[in-house]
C-alpha positions, 0 to 999 in steps of 0.5 A, spaced: 276 796 333 279 790 335 285 790 340 292 791 338 296 785 337 302 787 339 306 793 341 306 800 337 311 803 341 317 801 346 314 799 353 320 803 356 319 810 357 324 815 360 326 815 367 322 821 371 326 824 377 321 827 382 319 833 380 320 840 381 313 842 381 307 838 383 301 837 378 294 839 381 288 835 378 281 838 380 276 833 380 270 837 381 263 833 380 264 825 380 258 821 379 256 820 386 254 826 389 247 829 388 245 837 387 240 836 392 245 834 397 250 838 395 248 844 393 255 847 391 257 841 386 258 844 379 252 840 375 251 845 369 255 846 363 256 854 366 257 852 373 262 847 371 266 852 366 266 857 372 269 852 377 274 850 372 276 857 371 276 859 378 281 852 379 286 854 374 287 861 378 288 857 384 293 853 381 290 847 378 293 844 371 288 839 369 280 838 370 277 831 370 271 831 368 264 827 369 258 831 366 251 831 368 244 832 364 238 837 365 236 833 371 243 833 374 244 826 374 250 823 371 250 822 363 255 820 358 251 824 352 256 825 347 253 832 345 254 834 352 261 831 352 263 835 346 260 841 348 264 841 354 271 839 352 269 845 347 267 850 352 273 848 357 278 849 351 275 855 349 275 859 357 281 855 360 288 853 359 287 847 363 288 839 361 281 836 359 281 830 362 274 826 361 272 820 365 271 814 362 268 811 368 262 814 367 257 812 373 257 804 375 251 803 371 254 805 364 255 800 359 262 799 355 259 802 349 257 808 352 264 809 355 268 807 349 264 813 346 267 818 351 273 818 346 269 821 340 269 828 345 276 828 343 279 830 350 287 831 351 286 825 356 282 820 359 282 815 365 283 808 364 281 804 370 286 798 370 281 793 373 274 792 376 273 794 384 267 794 389 265 801 390 261 801 396 255 797 395 256 797 387 261 794 383 265 798 378 266 793 372 273 794 368 275 787 365 280 786 361 278 785 354 274 792 356 281 795 358 285 792 352 280 795 347 279 802 350 287 802 351 288 801 343 283 807 341 287 812 346 293 810 342 289 810 335 286 817 337 292 820 340 289 821 347 293 820 353 290 815 358 291 816 365 291 810 368 287 809 374 289 805 380 284 803 386 288 797 388 294 793 388 292 788 383 290 794 378 298 796 378 299 788 376 294 789 370 297 796 368 304 792 367 301 787 364 298 792 359 304 796 358 308 789 357 303 787 352 301 793 348 306 798 348 307 805 351 301 810 351 300 815 346 306 820 347 310 815 351 309 817 358 306 813 363 301 817 368 297 814 373 293 816 378 292 812 386 285 813 388 285 811 395 280 810 400 274 807 396 270 802 400 272 796 397 279 798 394 286 800 397 286 804 404 288 811 404 294 810 408 301 812 407 303 804 407 298 803 402 301 808 398 309 806 399 307 799 396 303 802 390 309 806 388 314 801 389 310 796 384 309 802 378 312 801 372 319 804 371 319 812 369 312 812 371 309 819 374 303 818 378 298 823 382 294 820 388 287 822 390 285 820 397 277 819 398 274 822 404 277 822 411 283 820 407 284 826 403 290 829 407 293 823 409 294 821 402 296 828 400 302 829 405 304 822 403 304 823 396 308 830 396 313 826 400 314 821 395 314 825 389 307 824 387 302 829 383 295 831 387 288 830 385 283 834 389 276 836 388 268 835 390 268 828 387 273 825 392 271 829 398 265 834 401 268 836 408 274 841 408 275 839 416 271 835 421 263 837 420 266 843 415 263 842 409 267 844 402 266 851 400 267 849 393 273 846 388 277 852 389 278 852 396 281 844 395 285 847 389 288 852 394 289 847 400 293 843 395 297 849 392 299 851 399 301 844 401 305 843 395 308 850 396 310 848 403 314 842 400 318 846 396 314 843 389 310 849 387 303 847 382 305 846 375 302 851 370 297 848 365 303 848 359 308 844 363 302 839 365 302 838 357 309 837 357 310 832 362 304 828 359 306 830 352 299 832 350 297 833 343 295 840 341 288 840 340 286 841 333 281 847 335 280 851 341 282 857 345 288 858 350 289 851 351 
């Protein structure tokens, strides 16, 4: 589908006050770690659903999903994606968000086809970034095409921001093509990736200051930056993303037991800040997620 030629809805969104509750997203798998290196990583559909149920019980409201193939390798196989969305909807109430990033080796057509699985939400990365030794490609034309498709299909995008330049690209995207489906701009600051913005309080404050008026946002601290980013985000009124996609150690030299352990810590921190975790229904209301055509408790 060619990019939209102009705004489909107003570019301004209602002002959002600091939330009285915290939306906790779990990112349980990612595309980088291997099952051999991290045995607790959920890679099968059964493991992913079990993880999702545990994390919902612990306080998560949304799940950010990467999937694996029969050999536990990252894949964007559409049949597997559809089965994953269906199973998560049938057995949990979580907001189901699919990654359109896949792995750094996935091509643009395969990443675009992720939307055919009809998730509640999807990631939309707002620029190219060095990703360790690799390059995560997100050129402007791909951003625009993907954004237009989310608007057409009524899928809520979460704008992934790895650097301050990505925030500028987000603002350009909204100014040119209008608000996302549902009207609420929601972002995730992914911090601490080698090649992106550092996982520091100073970087978080700078990124948040440049976000569009009325945007809501979460923050993700990769690796050693996970706790710094978590507490900085809570103190600044943001939401949280945690999970084994982003961190594999619970404390120094102590491996993460499972994703629910990370969600429980985020819940404890949010509660300490007097911003207890949102329910999935509250997250749906905040993001203006379209009710699924089919499914279970979602």
